[in-house]
DSSP file (Angstrom, degrees, kcal/mol; ACC not computed):
  #  RESIDUE AA STRUCTURE BP1 BP2  ACC     N-H-->O    O-->H-N    N-H-->O    O-->H-N    TCO  KAPPA ALPHA  PHI   PSI    X-CA   Y-CA   Z-CA
    1    1 A M              0   0    0      0, 0.0     3,-0.1     0, 0.0     6,-0.1   0.000 360.0 360.0 360.0 139.6 -124.5  290.4   70.2
    2    2 A D    >   -     0   0    0      1,-0.1     3,-1.9     4,-0.1     2,-0.1  -0.307 360.0 -89.3 -69.5 153.7 -126.1  292.8   72.7
    3    3 A E  T 3  S+     0   0    0      1,-0.3    -1,-0.1     3,-0.0     3,-0.1  -0.408 114.7  16.3 -61.4 133.3 -124.2  295.9   73.9
    4    4 A G  T 3  S+     0   0    0      1,-0.3     2,-0.5    -2,-0.1    -1,-0.3   0.385  96.1 123.3  83.8  -4.8 -122.0  295.0   76.9
    5    5 A Q    <   -     0   0    0     -3,-1.9     2,-0.3     4,-0.0    -1,-0.3  -0.793  56.9-136.7 -94.3 131.4 -122.3  291.3   76.3
    6    6 A V    >   -     0   0    0     -2,-0.5     3,-2.4    -3,-0.1    -4,-0.1  -0.635  29.0 -98.9 -87.7 141.0 -119.0  289.4   75.9
    7    7 A E  T 3  S+     0   0    0     -2,-0.3     3,-0.1     1,-0.3    -1,-0.1  -0.353 113.1  21.8 -58.2 133.3 -118.6  286.8   73.1
    8    8 A G  T 3  S+     0   0    0      1,-0.3     2,-0.4    -3,-0.0    -1,-0.3   0.333  87.8 139.9  88.5  -6.5 -119.1  283.3   74.7
    9    9 A D    <   -     0   0    0     -3,-2.4    -1,-0.3     1,-0.1    -4,-0.0  -0.588  34.6-168.6 -72.6 123.1 -121.1  284.8   77.6
   10   10 A K        +     0   0    0     -2,-0.4    -1,-0.1    -3,-0.1    -3,-0.0   0.302  44.4 120.6 -98.4   9.2 -123.9  282.4   78.3
   11   11 A S  S    S-     0   0    0      1,-0.1    -2,-0.0     0, 0.0    -6,-0.0  -0.341  75.9 -90.1 -71.2 157.2 -125.8  284.8   80.7
   12   12 A A        -     0   0    0      1,-0.1    -1,-0.1    -2,-0.0    -2,-0.0  -0.375  45.0-109.5 -67.9 142.5 -129.3  285.7   79.8
   13   13 A P        -     0   0    0      0, 0.0    -1,-0.1     0, 0.0     3,-0.1  -0.280  45.0 -84.9 -66.9 159.8 -129.7  288.9   77.7
   14   14 A A        -     0   0    0      1,-0.1   -12,-0.0     0, 0.0     0, 0.0  -0.349  53.6 -99.9 -62.6 144.2 -131.2  292.0   79.3
   15   15 A P        -     0   0    0      0, 0.0     2,-0.1     0, 0.0    -1,-0.1  -0.302  42.9-101.3 -64.5 152.5 -135.0  292.1   79.2
   16   16 A L        -     0   0    0     -3,-0.1     2,-0.1     1,-0.1     0, 0.0  -0.457  32.3-128.7 -74.0 144.5 -136.7  294.2   76.5
   17   17 A N     >  -     0   0    0     -2,-0.1     4,-2.3     1,-0.1     5,-0.2  -0.347  34.5 -93.4 -84.0 175.7 -138.0  297.6   77.4
   18   18 A D  H  > S+     0   0    0      1,-0.2     4,-1.7     2,-0.2    -1,-0.1   0.879 125.1  51.6 -59.9 -40.9 -141.6  298.7   76.6
   19   19 A D  H  > S+     0   0    0      1,-0.2     4,-0.7     2,-0.2    -1,-0.2   0.901 111.1  47.8 -63.9 -39.9 -140.5  300.3   73.3
   20   20 A Q  H >> S+     0   0    0      1,-0.2     3,-0.8     2,-0.2     4,-0.6   0.888 108.2  55.0 -67.5 -38.9 -138.7  297.2   72.2
   21   21 A L  H >< S+     0   0    0     -4,-2.3     3,-1.0     1,-0.2    -1,-0.2   0.851 100.7  59.8 -62.8 -34.6 -141.6  295.0   73.1
   22   22 A L  H 3< S+     0   0    0     -4,-1.7    -1,-0.2     1,-0.2    -2,-0.2   0.784 102.5  53.6 -64.2 -26.2 -143.9  297.1   70.9
   23   23 A L  H << S+     0   0    0     -3,-0.8    -1,-0.2    -4,-0.7     2,-0.2   0.616  89.0 100.2 -83.0 -13.1 -141.7  296.2   67.9
   24   24 A C  S << S-     0   0    0     -3,-1.0     2,-0.1    -4,-0.6    -3,-0.0  -0.500  72.2-125.4 -77.9 140.5 -142.0  292.5   68.5
   25   25 A G        -     0   0    0     -2,-0.2    -1,-0.1     2,-0.2    -2,-0.1  -0.387   8.7-131.8 -78.4 161.8 -144.4  290.4   66.4
   26   26 A A  S    S+     0   0    0     -2,-0.1    17,-2.3    16,-0.0    18,-0.4   0.267  85.7  53.4 -97.2  10.1 -147.0  288.2   68.0
   27   27 A S  E     -A   42   0A   0     15,-0.3     2,-0.3    16,-0.1    15,-0.2  -0.942  60.9-160.1-141.9 163.8 -146.1  285.2   65.8
   28   28 A V  E     -A   41   0A   0     13,-2.6    13,-3.2    -2,-0.3     2,-0.2  -0.996  24.7-115.8-144.1 144.3 -143.1  283.1   64.9
   29   29 A K  E     +A   40   0A   0     -2,-0.3     2,-0.3    11,-0.2    11,-0.2  -0.590  47.1 153.0 -79.1 142.7 -142.4  280.8   62.0
   30   30 A G  E     -A   39   0A   0      9,-2.4     9,-3.1    -2,-0.2     2,-0.5  -0.985  45.5 -97.6-162.8 165.9 -141.8  277.2   62.9
   31   31 A Y  E     -A   38   0A   0     -2,-0.3     2,-0.7     7,-0.2     7,-0.2  -0.808  30.2-142.7 -95.5 126.2 -142.0  273.6   61.6
   32   32 A S  E  >> -A   37   0A   0      5,-2.7     4,-1.7    -2,-0.5     5,-1.0  -0.788   9.3-167.0 -89.1 114.3 -145.2  271.6   62.6
   33   33 A L  T  45S+     0   0    0     -2,-0.7    -1,-0.2     2,-0.2     5,-0.0   0.840  90.2  52.3 -67.2 -32.8 -144.3  268.0   63.3
   34   34 A R  T  45S+     0   0    0      1,-0.2    -1,-0.2    -3,-0.1    -2,-0.0   0.928 121.0  29.9 -69.6 -45.1 -148.0  267.1   63.2
   35   35 A N  T  45S-     0   0    0      2,-0.2    -2,-0.2     0, 0.0    -1,-0.2   0.577  98.9-134.2 -91.5 -11.0 -148.7  268.7   59.8
   36   36 A K  T  <5S+     0   0    0     -4,-1.7     2,-0.3     1,-0.2    -3,-0.2   0.892  70.6  90.5  56.4  44.4 -145.1  268.2   58.4
   37   37 A K  E   <S-A   32   0A   0     -5,-1.0    -5,-2.7    -7,-0.0     2,-0.3  -0.983  84.0 -89.3-158.2 164.0 -144.9  271.7   57.1
   38   38 A W  E     +A   31   0A   0     -2,-0.3     2,-0.3    -7,-0.2    -7,-0.2  -0.606  52.1 167.9 -77.9 133.7 -143.7  275.2   58.0
   39   39 A L  E     -A   30   0A   0     -9,-3.1    -9,-2.4    -2,-0.3     2,-0.5  -0.830  38.7-105.9-137.1 172.8 -146.4  277.3   59.6
   40   40 A T  E     -A   29   0A   0     -2,-0.3     2,-0.4   -11,-0.2   -11,-0.2  -0.934  37.3-161.1-104.6 127.2 -146.8  280.6   61.5
   41   41 A F  E     -A   28   0A   0    -13,-3.2   -13,-2.6    -2,-0.5     2,-0.2  -0.872  17.8-123.5-112.6 140.4 -147.5  280.1   65.2
   42   42 A S  E     -A   27   0A   0     -2,-0.4   -15,-0.3   -15,-0.2     4,-0.1  -0.591  13.9-145.3 -73.9 140.3 -148.9  282.5   67.7
   43   43 A I  S >  S+     0   0    0    -17,-2.3     3,-1.2    -2,-0.2   -16,-0.1   0.545  80.0  92.5 -85.7  -5.1 -146.6  283.1   70.6
   44   44 A G  T 3  S+     0   0    0    -18,-0.4    -1,-0.2     1,-0.2   -17,-0.1   0.904  86.8  43.0 -54.3 -48.8 -149.5  283.5   73.1
   45   45 A P  T 3  S+     0   0    0      0, 0.0    -1,-0.2     0, 0.0     2,-0.2   0.489  85.6 118.4 -81.2   0.4 -149.7  279.8   74.1
   46   46 A V    <   +     0   0    0     -3,-1.2     2,-0.3    -4,-0.1    -3,-0.0  -0.468  37.9 159.7 -68.9 133.0 -145.9  279.5   74.5
   47   47 A K        -     0   0    0     -2,-0.2     3,-0.1     3,-0.0    -3,-0.0  -0.955  44.2 -79.2-147.6 164.8 -144.8  278.6   78.0
   48   48 A D        -     0   0    0     -2,-0.3     2,-0.3     1,-0.1     0, 0.0  -0.321  51.8-105.5 -65.1 148.3 -141.9  277.2   79.9
   49   49 A I        -     0   0    0      1,-0.0     2,-0.8    -2,-0.0    -1,-0.1  -0.579  24.5-143.2 -75.0 134.5 -141.5  273.4   79.9
   50   50 A K        -     0   0    0     -2,-0.3     2,-0.2    -3,-0.1    -1,-0.0  -0.882  19.5-147.9-100.0 106.5 -142.5  271.7   83.2
   51   51 A W        -     0   0    0     -2,-0.8     2,-1.1     1,-0.1     3,-0.1  -0.516  10.5-130.1 -77.0 139.1 -140.0  268.8   83.6
   52   52 A N    >   -     0   0    0     -2,-0.2     3,-1.5     1,-0.2     4,-0.3  -0.783  21.6-171.4 -87.8 100.4 -141.2  265.7   85.4
   53   53 A E  T 3  S+     0   0    0     -2,-1.1     3,-0.2     1,-0.3     4,-0.2   0.662  81.9  54.4 -68.6 -15.9 -138.4  265.2   87.9
   54   54 A D  T 3> S+     0   0    0      1,-0.2     4,-1.2     2,-0.1    -1,-0.3   0.358  76.3 100.5 -99.4   5.3 -139.8  261.8   88.9
   55   55 A A  T X4 S+     0   0    0     -3,-1.5     3,-0.6     1,-0.2     4,-0.4   0.907  81.4  50.0 -59.8 -44.7 -139.9  260.3   85.4
   56   56 A F  G >4 S+     0   0    0     56,-0.3     3,-1.3    -4,-0.3    -1,-0.2   0.876 106.5  56.2 -64.0 -36.4 -136.7  258.3   85.9
   57   57 A D  G 34 S+     0   0    0      1,-0.2    -1,-0.2    -4,-0.2    -2,-0.2   0.793 101.8  57.9 -64.8 -27.1 -138.0  256.9   89.2
   58   58 A S  G << S+     0   0    0     -4,-1.2    -1,-0.2    -3,-0.6    -2,-0.2   0.529  78.8 114.5 -84.0  -4.3 -141.1  255.5   87.4
   59   59 A L    <   -     0   0    0     -3,-1.3     2,-1.1    -4,-0.4    46,-0.1  -0.465  63.7-141.3 -65.3 133.6 -139.0  253.4   85.0
   60   60 A V        +     0   0    0     -2,-0.2    -1,-0.1    44,-0.2    -2,-0.1  -0.761  54.0 123.7 -99.5  88.6 -139.6  249.7   85.5
   61   61 A L  S    S-     0   0    0     -2,-1.1     5,-0.0    44,-0.0    44,-0.0  -0.944  71.8 -82.4-138.6 157.3 -136.1  248.4   84.9
   62   62 A P    >>  -     0   0    0      0, 0.0     4,-2.0     0, 0.0     3,-0.8  -0.375  45.5-118.3 -58.4 143.9 -133.7  246.3   87.0
   63   63 A E  H 3> S+     0   0    0      1,-0.3     4,-2.4     2,-0.2     5,-0.2   0.839 112.9  55.3 -58.0 -36.8 -131.9  248.6   89.4
   64   64 A D  H 3> S+     0   0    0      2,-0.2     4,-1.8     1,-0.2    -1,-0.3   0.848 107.1  51.1 -68.0 -31.5 -128.4  247.8   87.9
   65   65 A H  H <> S+     0   0    0     -3,-0.8     4,-2.4     2,-0.2    -2,-0.2   0.922 110.8  48.2 -66.6 -44.6 -129.7  248.9   84.5
   66   66 A K  H  X S+     0   0    0     -4,-2.0     4,-2.5     1,-0.2    -2,-0.2   0.893 110.2  51.9 -63.4 -39.8 -131.0  252.2   85.9
   67   67 A E  H  X S+     0   0    0     -4,-2.4     4,-2.4     2,-0.2    -1,-0.2   0.893 110.1  49.2 -63.9 -39.8 -127.7  252.8   87.7
   68   68 A L  H  X S+     0   0    0     -4,-1.8     4,-2.4     2,-0.2    -2,-0.2   0.931 112.1  47.3 -65.7 -46.2 -125.7  252.2   84.5
   69   69 A I  H  X S+     0   0    0     -4,-2.4     4,-2.2     1,-0.2    -2,-0.2   0.922 114.3  47.5 -60.4 -45.1 -128.0  254.6   82.5
   70   70 A L  H  X S+     0   0    0     -4,-2.5     4,-2.7     1,-0.2    -1,-0.2   0.890 110.9  51.4 -64.9 -40.2 -127.7  257.2   85.3
   71   71 A A  H  X S+     0   0    0     -4,-2.4     4,-2.3     2,-0.2    -2,-0.2   0.906 110.2  49.0 -64.3 -42.4 -123.9  256.9   85.5
   72   72 A L  H  X S+     0   0    0     -4,-2.4     4,-2.0     2,-0.2    -2,-0.2   0.916 113.8  46.5 -62.7 -43.5 -123.5  257.3   81.7
   73   73 A T  H  X S+     0   0    0     -4,-2.2     4,-2.1     2,-0.2    -2,-0.2   0.926 112.9  48.2 -65.7 -45.5 -125.7  260.4   81.8
   74   74 A E  H  X S+     0   0    0     -4,-2.7     4,-2.4     1,-0.2    -1,-0.2   0.875 110.5  52.3 -64.5 -36.9 -124.0  262.0   84.8
   75   75 A S  H  X S+     0   0    0     -4,-2.3     4,-1.5     2,-0.2    -1,-0.2   0.903 108.5  51.2 -63.9 -41.4 -120.6  261.3   83.2
   76   76 A Q  H  < S+     0   0    0     -4,-2.0    -2,-0.2     1,-0.2    -1,-0.2   0.917 112.6  45.3 -61.6 -44.6 -121.7  263.1   80.0
   77   77 A V  H >< S+     0   0    0     -4,-2.1     3,-1.2     1,-0.2    -2,-0.2   0.892 110.5  54.0 -67.0 -40.3 -122.9  266.1   82.0
   78   78 A A  H 3< S+     0   0    0     -4,-2.4     3,-0.3     1,-0.3    -1,-0.2   0.789 115.4  39.2 -66.0 -28.0 -119.7  266.2   84.1
   79   79 A H  T >< S+     0   0    0     -4,-1.5     3,-1.3    -3,-0.2    -1,-0.3   0.072  77.7 114.9-110.4  23.8 -117.5  266.3   81.0
   80   80 A K  T <  S+     0   0    0     -3,-1.2    -1,-0.2     1,-0.3    -2,-0.1   0.714  75.4  53.6 -69.6 -19.0 -119.5  268.6   78.8
   81   81 A E  T 3  S+     0   0    0     -3,-0.3    -1,-0.3    -4,-0.2     3,-0.1   0.465  89.6  97.9 -94.0  -1.8 -116.8  271.3   78.8
   82   82 A T  S <  S-     0   0    0     -3,-1.3    -3,-0.0     1,-0.2     0, 0.0  -0.380  92.1 -72.8 -83.8 165.6 -113.9  269.0   77.7
   83   83 A F        +     0   0    0      1,-0.1    -1,-0.2    -2,-0.1     3,-0.1  -0.275  53.2 168.1 -55.9 135.5 -112.7  268.7   74.1
   84   84 A D        -     0   0    0      1,-0.5     2,-0.3    -3,-0.1    -1,-0.1   0.695  53.9 -28.6-122.9 -33.3 -115.1  266.8   72.0
   85   85 A D        -     0   0    0      1,-0.1    -1,-0.5     7,-0.0     4,-0.1  -0.973  61.2 -92.5-172.8 169.6 -114.2  267.2   68.3
   86   86 A V  S    S+     0   0    0     -2,-0.3     2,-0.7    -3,-0.1    -1,-0.1   0.877 113.6  67.2 -64.2 -37.3 -112.5  269.4   65.8
   87   87 A V  S >  S-     0   0    0     -3,-0.1     3,-1.8     1,-0.0    -1,-0.1  -0.781  99.3-119.3 -87.0 116.9 -115.9  270.9   65.0
   88   88 A Q  T 3  S+     0   0    0     -2,-0.7     3,-0.1     1,-0.3    -2,-0.1  -0.288  92.8  13.2 -61.0 134.8 -117.0  272.8   68.1
   89   89 A G  T >  S+     0   0    0      1,-0.3     3,-0.6    -4,-0.1     2,-0.3   0.273  99.6 114.2  85.7 -11.5 -120.2  271.5   69.7
   90   90 A K  T <  S+     0   0    0     -3,-1.8    -1,-0.3     1,-0.2    -3,-0.0  -0.713  70.4  25.3 -91.1 142.3 -120.3  268.3   67.7
   91   91 A G  T 3  S+     0   0    0     -2,-0.3    -1,-0.2    -3,-0.1    -3,-0.0   0.584  80.7 114.4  89.0   9.6 -119.8  265.0   69.4
   92   92 A K    <   +     0   0    0     -3,-0.6     2,-0.1     2,-0.1    -2,-0.1   0.402  57.7  89.3 -93.9   5.2 -121.1  266.0   72.9
   93   93 A G  S    S-     0   0    0      1,-0.0     2,-0.4     2,-0.0    -3,-0.0  -0.387  73.6-123.4 -92.7 174.1 -124.1  263.7   72.7
   94   94 A T        -     0   0    0     -2,-0.1     2,-0.6     2,-0.0    -2,-0.1  -0.974  14.6-150.3-118.3 132.6 -124.5  260.1   73.8
   95   95 A I        +     0   0    0     -2,-0.4     2,-0.4     2,-0.0    -2,-0.0  -0.912  21.5 174.0-104.4 123.8 -125.7  257.5   71.3
   96   96 A T        -     0   0    0     -2,-0.6     2,-0.7     2,-0.0    -2,-0.0  -0.996  24.6-143.4-131.8 130.7 -127.6  254.6   73.0
   97   97 A L        -     0   0    0     -2,-0.4     2,-0.5     2,-0.0    -2,-0.0  -0.852  21.0-177.3 -95.9 114.7 -129.3  251.8   71.2
   98   98 A L        -     0   0    0     -2,-0.7     2,-0.3     2,-0.0     8,-0.0  -0.944   6.9-177.0-110.8 130.3 -132.5  250.8   73.0
   99   99 A S        +     0   0    0     -2,-0.5    -2,-0.0     7,-0.0     0, 0.0  -0.907  22.5  95.0-129.5 156.7 -134.5  247.9   71.7
  100  100 A G        -     0   0    0     -2,-0.3     3,-0.1     5,-0.0     5,-0.1  -0.750  68.0 -58.8 147.1 168.2 -137.7  246.2   72.5
  101  101 A P  S >  S-     0   0    0      0, 0.0     3,-1.2     0, 0.0     5,-0.2  -0.202  72.5 -71.9 -70.3 166.3 -141.4  246.1   71.5
  102  102 A P  T 3  S+     0   0    0      0, 0.0     0, 0.0     0, 0.0     0, 0.0  -0.276 116.1  27.4 -57.7 141.7 -143.6  249.1   71.7
  103  103 A G  T 3  S+     0   0    0     -3,-0.1    -3,-0.0     1,-0.0     0, 0.0   0.529  82.1 110.7  89.9   6.3 -144.6  250.1   75.3
  104  104 A V  S <  S-     0   0    0     -3,-1.2   -44,-0.2    -4,-0.0    -1,-0.0   0.557  93.8 -96.3 -93.7  -5.9 -141.6  248.8   77.2
  105  105 A G  S  > S+     0   0    0    -46,-0.1     4,-2.4    -5,-0.1     5,-0.2   0.668  76.5 136.5 108.3  18.4 -140.2  252.3   78.0
  106  106 A K  H  > S+     0   0    0     -5,-0.2     4,-2.2     2,-0.2     5,-0.2   0.952  82.1  41.1 -62.0 -49.2 -137.5  253.1   75.4
  107  107 A T  H  > S+     0   0    0      1,-0.2     4,-2.9     2,-0.2     5,-0.3   0.916 114.5  51.6 -66.6 -43.0 -138.7  256.6   74.9
  108  108 A L  H  > S+     0   0    0      1,-0.2     4,-2.5     2,-0.2    -1,-0.2   0.890 109.5  51.7 -60.3 -39.6 -139.2  257.2   78.6
  109  109 A T  H  X S+     0   0    0     -4,-2.4     4,-1.1     2,-0.2    -1,-0.2   0.941 113.2  43.9 -61.3 -48.1 -135.7  255.9   79.3
  110  110 A A  H  < S+     0   0    0     -4,-2.2    -2,-0.2     1,-0.2    -1,-0.2   0.917 119.4  41.6 -65.1 -44.1 -134.2  258.3   76.8
  111  111 A E  H >< S+     0   0    0     -4,-2.9     3,-0.8     1,-0.2    -2,-0.2   0.843 114.2  49.5 -76.1 -33.7 -136.2  261.3   77.8
  112  112 A S  H 3< S+     0   0    0     -4,-2.5   -56,-0.3    -5,-0.3    -1,-0.2   0.659 106.9  54.6 -83.4 -14.4 -136.0  260.8   81.6
  113  113 A S  T 3<        0   0    0     -4,-1.1    -1,-0.2    -5,-0.2    -2,-0.2   0.328 360.0 360.0-100.7   9.3 -132.3  260.4   81.8
  114  114 A E    <         0   0    0     -3,-0.8    -1,-0.2    -4,-0.1    -2,-0.1   0.506 360.0 360.0 -67.1 360.0 -131.4  263.6   80.0
């Protein structure tokens, strides 16, 4: 834990100074889903994720289905700080079974309603 940071504090850590940056490596170990093995990755191409805020609107579903999915997601977010299980952090997800042939929007539904 950084100096001056309180346990459980979710604020961002202080930025690194120039001397600290010089000590940082230019690569990081990670698992490649494409190659199915652990590799070393350059941190150069790493960038923030650009979320598509309109993804949910592009779903082609009956409006009542979309309202139900959105209500479940919003309820989950609204109650994320309440007790969830004996093991902290476990059980705060939502399990949803989406079925249908390829290309009907199962993945888009799951990803756009997060």
